[in-house]
Every structure is written in structure tokens, then in C-alpha cells.
N, CA and C atoms as a LAMMPS dump frame, in Angstrom:
ITEM: TIMESTEP
0
ITEM: NUMBER OF ATOMS
357
ITEM: BOX BOUNDS ff ff ff
-5.0000000000000000e+02 5.0000000000000000e+02
-5.0000000000000000e+02 5.0000000000000000e+02
-5.0000000000000000e+02 5.0000000000000000e+02
ITEM: ATOMS id mol type element x y z
1 1 1 N -258.104 461.254 105.645
2 1 2 C -258.052 460.292 104.539
3 1 3 C -257.005 459.254 104.892
4 2 1 N -257.416 458.023 105.034
5 2 2 C -256.47 456.989 105.431
6 2 3 C -256.127 456.031 104.298
7 3 1 N -256.693 456.248 103.11
8 3 2 C -256.448 455.322 102.016
9 3 3 C -256.261 456.088 100.7
10 4 1 N -255.059 456.586 100.414
11 4 2 C -254.851 457.301 99.151
12 4 3 C -254.956 456.347 97.967
13 5 1 N -255.503 456.831 96.888
14 5 2 C -255.682 456.048 95.668
15 5 3 C -254.962 456.718 94.506
16 6 1 N -254.756 455.957 93.441
17 6 2 C -254.13 456.487 92.236
18 6 3 C -254.919 457.695 91.736
19 7 1 N -254.214 458.729 91.331
20 7 2 C -254.754 459.979 90.783
21 7 3 C -255.346 460.911 91.838
22 8 1 N -255.242 460.569 93.109
23 8 2 C -255.661 461.523 94.136
24 8 3 C -254.667 462.67 94.169
25 9 1 N -255.169 463.869 94.421
26 9 2 C -254.325 465.054 94.536
27 9 3 C -254.283 465.444 96.005
28 10 1 N -253.076 465.595 96.522
29 10 2 C -252.872 465.997 97.907
30 10 3 C -252.117 467.314 97.919
31 11 1 N -252.239 468.014 99.026
32 11 2 C -251.574 469.307 99.177
33 11 3 C -250.998 469.404 100.577
34 12 1 N -249.796 469.978 100.695
35 12 2 C -249.219 470.173 102.024
36 12 3 C -249.61 471.55 102.558
37 13 1 N -249.125 471.888 103.757
38 13 2 C -249.511 473.16 104.374
39 13 3 C -248.971 474.371 103.627
40 14 1 N -247.962 474.187 102.764
41 14 2 C -247.403 475.288 101.977
42 14 3 C -248.079 475.445 100.616
43 15 1 N -249.021 474.589 100.305
44 15 2 C -249.732 474.679 99.032
45 15 3 C -249.114 473.863 97.914
46 16 1 N -248.075 473.08 98.203
47 16 2 C -247.464 472.231 97.179
48 16 3 C -248.398 471.064 96.902
49 17 1 N -248.763 470.9 95.633
50 17 2 C -249.694 469.846 95.245
51 17 3 C -248.934 468.666 94.646
52 18 1 N -249.368 467.46 95.029
53 18 2 C -248.764 466.235 94.529
54 18 3 C -249.872 465.296 94.068
55 19 1 N -249.511 464.417 93.135
56 19 2 C -250.452 463.421 92.628
57 19 3 C -249.929 462.036 92.944
58 20 1 N -250.82 461.167 93.383
59 20 2 C -250.46 459.783 93.694
60 20 3 C -250.292 459.023 92.382
61 21 1 N -249.153 458.381 92.216
62 21 2 C -248.932 457.508 91.066
63 21 3 C -249.413 456.097 91.394
64 22 1 N -249.012 455.6 92.56
65 22 2 C -249.487 454.293 93.005
66 22 3 C -249.197 454.112 94.486
67 23 1 N -249.951 453.233 95.102
68 23 2 C -249.723 452.835 96.487
69 23 3 C -249.209 451.406 96.43
70 24 1 N -247.992 451.214 96.937
71 24 2 C -247.345 449.904 96.856
72 24 3 C -247.987 448.92 97.844
73 25 1 N -247.847 447.653 97.54
74 25 2 C -248.249 446.614 98.487
75 25 3 C -247.291 446.633 99.675
76 26 1 N -247.744 446.174 100.837
77 26 2 C -246.846 446.157 101.995
78 26 3 C -245.616 445.282 101.728
79 27 1 N -244.457 445.75 102.209
80 27 2 C -243.243 444.941 102.061
81 27 3 C -243.197 443.898 103.173
82 28 1 N -242.074 443.21 103.311
83 28 2 C -241.95 442.129 104.298
84 28 3 C -242.147 442.631 105.724
85 29 1 N -241.831 443.874 105.982
86 29 2 C -242.007 444.444 107.316
87 29 3 C -243.389 445.065 107.506
88 30 1 N -244.221 445.033 106.454
89 30 2 C -245.566 445.587 106.56
90 30 3 C -245.631 447.075 106.271
91 31 1 N -244.543 447.657 105.757
92 31 2 C -244.512 449.087 105.456
93 31 3 C -245.074 449.312 104.052
94 32 1 N -245.993 450.255 103.946
95 32 2 C -246.606 450.592 102.663
96 32 3 C -245.991 451.909 102.182
97 33 1 N -245.498 451.896 100.933
98 33 2 C -244.931 453.102 100.342
99 33 3 C -245.9 453.694 99.335
100 34 1 N -245.867 455.024 99.245
101 34 2 C -246.676 455.757 98.288
102 34 3 C -245.732 456.34 97.248
103 35 1 N -246.022 456.095 95.992
104 35 2 C -245.266 456.711 94.898
105 35 3 C -246.066 457.924 94.437
106 36 1 N -245.425 459.078 94.41
107 36 2 C -246.123 460.306 94.048
108 36 3 C -245.183 461.222 93.287
109 37 1 N -245.752 462.268 92.698
110 37 2 C -244.924 463.276 92.039
111 37 3 C -245.536 464.644 92.27
112 38 1 N -244.654 465.626 92.339
113 38 2 C -245.11 467.007 92.46
114 38 3 C -245.746 467.415 91.142
115 39 1 N -246.784 468.219 91.218
116 39 2 C -247.397 468.706 89.994
117 39 3 C -246.541 469.78 89.337
118 40 1 N -245.575 470.334 90.084
119 40 2 C -244.71 471.382 89.535
120 40 3 C -243.492 470.818 88.819
121 41 1 N -243.173 469.554 88.991
122 41 2 C -242.061 468.926 88.269
123 41 3 C -242.41 467.471 87.985
124 42 1 N -241.527 466.774 87.316
125 42 2 C -241.846 465.402 86.918
126 42 3 C -241.078 464.349 87.704
127 43 1 N -240.402 464.727 88.779
128 43 2 C -239.644 463.768 89.581
129 43 3 C -240.587 462.9 90.41
130 44 1 N -240.358 461.603 90.343
131 44 2 C -241.158 460.666 91.134
132 44 3 C -240.499 460.502 92.489
133 45 1 N -241.335 460.514 93.528
134 45 2 C -240.835 460.404 94.896
135 45 3 C -241.569 459.276 95.614
136 46 1 N -240.951 458.795 96.682
137 46 2 C -241.531 457.732 97.495
138 46 3 C -241.526 458.171 98.956
139 47 1 N -242.578 457.772 99.675
140 47 2 C -242.668 458.069 101.096
141 47 3 C -243.556 457 101.716
142 48 1 N -243.31 456.692 102.984
143 48 2 C -244.202 455.728 103.634
144 48 3 C -245.605 456.331 103.705
145 49 1 N -246.585 455.467 103.702
146 49 2 C -247.978 455.915 103.709
147 49 3 C -248.27 456.771 104.942
148 50 1 N -247.75 456.35 106.104
149 50 2 C -248.005 457.1 107.338
150 50 3 C -247.392 458.502 107.264
151 51 1 N -246.139 458.596 106.808
152 51 2 C -245.496 459.904 106.683
153 51 3 C -246.204 460.766 105.651
154 52 1 N -246.614 460.148 104.568
155 52 2 C -247.303 460.881 103.509
156 52 3 C -248.6 461.483 104.032
157 53 1 N -249.396 460.666 104.723
158 53 2 C -250.674 461.155 105.232
159 53 3 C -250.498 462.192 106.337
160 54 1 N -249.382 462.118 107.069
161 54 2 C -249.114 463.131 108.095
162 54 3 C -248.733 464.465 107.456
163 55 1 N -248.125 464.418 106.289
164 55 2 C -247.636 465.641 105.642
165 55 3 C -248.65 466.251 104.675
166 56 1 N -249.406 465.424 103.965
167 56 2 C -250.305 465.905 102.916
168 56 3 C -251.762 465.643 103.265
169 57 1 N -252.639 466.503 102.765
170 57 2 C -254.083 466.363 102.942
171 57 3 C -254.742 466.282 101.571
172 58 1 N -255.758 465.415 101.449
173 58 2 C -256.466 465.223 100.188
174 58 3 C -257.186 466.5 99.778
175 59 1 N -257.04 466.887 98.509
176 59 2 C -257.748 468.062 98.008
177 59 3 C -258.623 467.762 96.801
178 60 1 N -258.219 466.801 95.984
179 60 2 C -258.946 466.589 94.738
180 60 3 C -258.646 465.191 94.209
181 61 1 N -259.352 464.798 93.182
182 61 2 C -259.094 463.54 92.498
183 61 3 C -259.278 463.791 91.016
184 62 1 N -258.381 463.279 90.223
185 62 2 C -258.546 463.377 88.781
186 62 3 C -258.053 462.103 88.135
187 63 1 N -258.524 461.836 86.939
188 63 2 C -258.119 460.654 86.196
189 63 3 C -257.452 461.061 84.9
190 64 1 N -256.306 461.72 84.977
191 64 2 C -255.678 462.236 83.766
192 64 3 C -255.351 461.119 82.793
193 65 1 N -254.886 459.995 83.287
194 65 2 C -254.56 458.898 82.388
195 65 3 C -255.828 458.37 81.74
196 66 1 N -256.884 458.223 82.525
197 66 2 C -258.141 457.736 81.978
198 66 3 C -258.701 458.723 80.968
199 67 1 N -258.665 460.018 81.299
200 67 2 C -259.144 461.047 80.383
201 67 3 C -258.317 461.027 79.117
202 68 1 N -256.994 460.906 79.266
203 68 2 C -256.115 460.859 78.112
204 68 3 C -256.446 459.652 77.244
205 69 1 N -256.694 458.514 77.865
206 69 2 C -257.033 457.302 77.114
207 69 3 C -258.352 457.482 76.375
208 70 1 N -259.332 458.142 77.011
209 70 2 C -260.61 458.372 76.347
210 70 3 C -260.434 459.298 75.153
211 71 1 N -259.608 460.334 75.298
212 71 2 C -259.366 461.243 74.187
213 71 3 C -258.658 460.533 73.045
214 72 1 N -257.679 459.691 73.37
215 72 2 C -256.987 458.938 72.327
216 72 3 C -257.943 457.997 71.605
217 73 1 N -258.806 457.326 72.341
218 73 2 C -259.766 456.418 71.73
219 73 3 C -260.709 457.181 70.807
220 74 1 N -261.141 458.37 71.23
221 74 2 C -262.02 459.187 70.403
222 74 3 C -261.292 459.627 69.138
223 75 1 N -260.034 460.085 69.273
224 75 2 C -259.259 460.509 68.112
225 75 3 C -259.027 459.348 67.161
226 76 1 N -258.757 458.15 67.702
227 76 2 C -258.559 456.982 66.85
228 76 3 C -259.845 456.612 66.121
229 77 1 N -260.978 456.72 66.79
230 77 2 C -262.261 456.413 66.154
231 77 3 C -262.544 457.402 65.029
232 78 1 N -262.256 458.674 65.257
233 78 2 C -262.46 459.693 64.229
234 78 3 C -261.526 459.436 63.05
235 79 1 N -260.269 459.104 63.335
236 79 2 C -259.309 458.825 62.27
237 79 3 C -259.728 457.599 61.464
238 80 1 N -260.235 456.569 62.142
239 80 2 C -260.689 455.366 61.456
240 80 3 C -261.883 455.675 60.563
241 81 1 N -262.828 456.455 61.063
242 81 2 C -263.999 456.826 60.261
243 81 3 C -263.567 457.629 59.03
244 82 1 N -262.632 458.534 59.202
245 82 2 C -262.131 459.337 58.086
246 82 3 C -261.414 458.45 57.069
247 83 1 N -260.618 457.507 57.56
248 83 2 C -259.911 456.587 56.666
249 83 3 C -260.907 455.742 55.867
250 84 1 N -261.94 455.261 56.529
251 84 2 C -262.96 454.468 55.838
252 84 3 C -263.698 455.309 54.802
253 85 1 N -263.968 456.572 55.131
254 85 2 C -264.642 457.466 54.19
255 85 3 C -263.777 457.688 52.956
256 86 1 N -262.474 457.919 53.164
257 86 2 C -261.559 458.131 52.041
258 86 3 C -261.414 456.867 51.195
259 87 1 N -261.378 455.699 51.839
260 87 2 C -261.311 454.444 51.093
261 87 3 C -262.563 454.236 50.248
262 88 1 N -263.731 454.611 50.776
263 88 2 C -264.977 454.48 50.026
264 88 3 C -264.964 455.409 48.831
265 89 1 N -264.49 456.636 49.01
266 89 2 C -264.399 457.585 47.898
267 89 3 C -263.454 457.049 46.828
268 90 1 N -262.311 456.505 47.25
269 90 2 C -261.344 455.95 46.298
270 90 3 C -261.94 454.748 45.565
271 91 1 N -262.667 453.886 46.274
272 91 2 C -263.287 452.717 45.646
273 91 3 C -264.359 453.149 44.645
274 92 1 N -265.155 454.162 45.007
275 92 2 C -266.177 454.664 44.088
276 92 3 C -265.536 455.266 42.846
277 93 1 N -264.458 456.01 43.019
278 93 2 C -263.76 456.611 41.882
279 93 3 C -263.165 455.526 40.991
280 94 1 N -262.613 454.488 41.598
281 94 2 C -262.034 453.379 40.822
282 94 3 C -263.132 452.656 40.053
283 95 1 N -264.283 452.427 40.685
284 95 2 C -265.402 451.765 40.013
285 95 3 C -265.904 452.613 38.852
286 96 1 N -265.981 453.926 39.049
287 96 2 C -266.425 454.815 37.974
288 96 3 C -265.428 454.802 36.828
289 97 1 N -264.134 454.766 37.144
290 97 2 C -263.111 454.724 36.105
291 97 3 C -263.179 453.41 35.338
292 98 1 N -263.39 452.3 36.043
293 98 2 C -263.509 451.002 35.376
294 98 3 C -264.749 450.964 34.494
295 99 1 N -265.827 451.552 34.96
296 99 2 C -267.065 451.599 34.177
297 99 3 C -266.877 452.438 32.918
298 100 1 N -266.176 453.532 33.06
299 100 2 C -265.911 454.4 31.917
300 100 3 C -265.004 453.682 30.915
301 101 1 N -263.988 452.961 31.403
302 101 2 C -263.086 452.219 30.528
303 101 3 C -263.812 451.067 29.839
304 102 1 N -264.79 450.476 30.508
305 102 2 C -265.544 449.37 29.909
306 102 3 C -266.38 449.853 28.735
307 103 1 N -266.873 451.08 28.794
308 103 2 C -267.683 451.615 27.698
309 103 3 C -266.804 452.156 26.577
310 104 1 N -265.513 452.292 26.794
311 104 2 C -264.569 452.744 25.776
312 104 3 C -263.91 451.536 25.149
313 105 1 N -263.387 451.715 23.963
314 105 2 C -262.666 450.657 23.271
315 105 3 C -261.276 450.504 23.846
316 106 1 N -260.502 449.545 23.333
317 106 2 C -259.161 449.3 23.867
318 106 3 C -258.206 450.469 23.627
319 107 1 N -258.484 451.28 22.578
320 107 2 C -257.594 452.412 22.322
321 107 3 C -258.081 453.69 22.999
322 108 1 N -259.108 453.579 23.854
323 108 2 C -259.579 454.722 24.626
324 108 3 C -260.719 455.458 23.968
325 109 1 N -261.035 455.119 22.67
326 109 2 C -262.159 455.782 22.009
327 109 3 C -263.447 455.061 22.36
328 110 1 N -264.546 455.81 22.324
329 110 2 C -265.831 455.231 22.665
330 110 3 C -266.217 454.202 21.619
331 111 1 N -266.649 453.053 22.07
332 111 2 C -267.033 451.979 21.158
333 111 3 C -268.353 452.327 20.496
334 112 1 N -268.457 451.954 19.215
335 112 2 C -269.7 452.204 18.472
336 112 3 C -270.689 451.103 18.819
337 113 1 N -271.928 451.473 19.005
338 113 2 C -272.921 450.495 19.414
339 113 3 C -273.44 449.677 18.229
340 114 1 N -273.173 450.129 16.968
341 114 2 C -273.64 449.385 15.817
342 114 3 C -272.561 448.424 15.353
343 115 1 N -272.907 447.143 15.247
344 115 2 C -271.902 446.186 14.798
345 115 3 C -271.577 446.393 13.317
346 116 1 N -270.371 446.103 12.968
347 116 2 C -269.946 446.197 11.587
348 116 3 C -269.331 447.517 11.226
349 117 1 N -269.482 448.508 12.009
350 117 2 C -268.86 449.815 11.739
351 117 3 C -267.587 449.905 12.515
352 118 1 N -266.62 450.459 11.887
353 118 2 C -265.361 450.667 12.58
354 118 3 C -265.245 452.125 12.971
355 119 1 N -264.634 452.357 14.036
356 119 2 C -264.548 453.717 14.539
357 119 3 C -263.494 454.527 13.867
């Protein structure tokens, strides 16, 4: 593997697994650095691309950030749908309450439908 990409999983001869965070652009001397982290800890490390490829071999690829973003988008969509459902229920309840108040008199008693009679 001569071109590591973001989210590629590499493993060394001892079984230590690392994930590529990013591959830097070449610096002024043309050296390309790889930013990676061990899957067993959260420390970010840097190594030249050539040294990295000499030490680690590609084993897997995953898109944890992409998967995480998809899960967040799904959760947000579900939350939005639930919020809209609750707002509709509240609006329906408010409309029913207003309708009930409209059929009642100002003192809360039901208005008589015959004119001239007092309640």
C-alpha cells in the first residue's frame, strides 16, 4: 500500500493497530507526514509516510467519523419529527380548548342557544 488514506487501519508486526487521521501535504523539502493514532490510546502521532509504510501494513478501512455523522443526522431527524408531532398535538389541544371556550360564555358557563333567556 503506497497511499494511506484517512480512516485506514494499519497494523505493525506486533499487532498494534493504528488509524490514519490525515496525510499531510508535502512540505518544502517534499517530505510527506502521516498523522495517526493508536487505537489503544488517544495520543496523536506523526511519522514520515515512508517510515510509516515501512513499519505498518494496511489491514482495514473504516469511516467512524462518517458513521458517527450519519447516526447524528438520523437522531436529529428523529428528534425533529418527534418535536413536530408534539407541536401538532399541542396545537390541536389549543384549538380544541379555544373551540370549547367559544361555545361557553364569558363566565365559563355554557351559553344558552335561545335569545332572551339568561343563564
